[in-house]
C-alpha positions, 0 to 999 in steps of 0.5 A: 500499500502507498502512502504520502511522505510528510515534508520533514519542515511542516507546517509551512504556513502557520496563523499570523499574530500580526495580521488580525485576520489571519490569527487564529488558523491558516488551512485548505489552500487551492493550489495552482503553477502560475505562467511564471512558474510560481506556486501559488497557494490560495489559502483560507484564513480566520481571525478572532471573529470566526469568519474565513478570508482568502490570503495568498502565498507565493513560492519557487520551490514548492516548498517554502512559501511567502505570503503576498499581502498583509491584507486579504486578497479577497473576503465575502461581501457582508450585503451577500446573505449568502456569504456573511458568515465568510468564504471557505476552502478555494479550490482553483482551476485553469481553463484557457487564459483564466483561473476559476475557483470554486469555493463555499459561501457560508451564512444561516438558513432563516430561522423558519426553515424546518430543522429535518433539512439541515445538512449535517447537524441541528445547526443551521449551517447553509452553504452553497457553491460559489464561483470567483475567476481572475487572471492575476490574482490581484482582480477578481471577478464574483459570479455568486452562487451557481448551485441554487436551493441546496446545501452543497460543498467541495465544489472542483471544476474539471480543467477542460470540457468533456463531451462539450460540457464542463463538469465539476464534482461536489458535495451533497452531504454525505455523498460525491455528486456531478453536474454539468454546464455550457457555460460554467455558470447554470448547472444541470443533470445532477447525480450521486456518483459516489457514497460513503463506503468502507470503514475510513470512510464511512460518514461521507467524503468530498471532493479534494483537488480539481481532477489531473490528468492523467493516463489512468483517468482524472485524478483527485486525492479526496478524504473520507471521515469515519464515525469517530470523525477523523479525516484521511485520504485516499486517490480516486480515479474518475473516467476520462470520457465519462467521468460520472464513472469511477475507475479506482477507488482507494480500500485503504487510506494513504494518509492519516493524522499522525503529527502533533498539528493534525491531530490537534486543532483549536475550537472552531465553533462553542463546543467542537475543538477540531483535531485529527483532521488531513484535508486537501484542496490543492494538488500540483505536479512538479519535479515528477512529484505530486505536491499535496497541500492540506489543512491541518486540525483546520489549523495550519497548512501542511505538505505531504509529496508522492512521486509519480512514479511510485503512485502510477506504478500502484494505479497500474498493479491496483486498477489492472487486478480489478 
């Protein structure tokens, strides 16, 4: 069984007490390589107000990052009722010359909303898939909510059209879904493509990174959650021509919480301390390796890697035996 390798100098980005908006936590970055070969992390940050905003960090080598601004590069519009509690977990997909960023807009349902319809708890959290676009990570265009009328998150765009359509993975608790679009704004033909299953991912599953095209299919490093709320990572492969078809799914996790920074986080909300979480929504390919950037217990940003040769040898063997 393959395993991801932790970077020995983790965490690579920590909260910054000098900037109130990221003094409490940094986590769950989207990742991309820009036209100059720099690795950009668009990361989620939280201050004492518990509102999530996006910061930006840049690296030449994928290991050492420099934050690009003392201010957030993007924050939610307080006048937008769907994101008045912040913006979370950006995933970056470059299509042509534009970077598209899916993220989770957070708010609460109206008090009249029936509690039996709450997605994941007795609390009225409302989560919606929203979209940004940018060409330079300085100026952003808001496209607003793109999946209407449903609590959904973990959205990730495929980097090219498939059969003439844009495709997007997302999660409607607890399952993984796919949707299609002609224009990236209006989505249709939503359907479930994967459900929780094994011991380690029996409660819910998440999309992970935007799909990466490989010889085996579209590759993602996805997260699974067990009945003790431990988050682990596995591999999922989607068919190149029909991404609603799962070609391969890890029987066992390839990465799980082990270090102190992964096992003990902070109190995200009253009475809820975060622990035992590794969560990725940003992966890049560089120097024949996959760099998996992940949030550790919702507190700091870390890095794990695996060589393409090792991963592909494993996939070749496993898929051949299916």
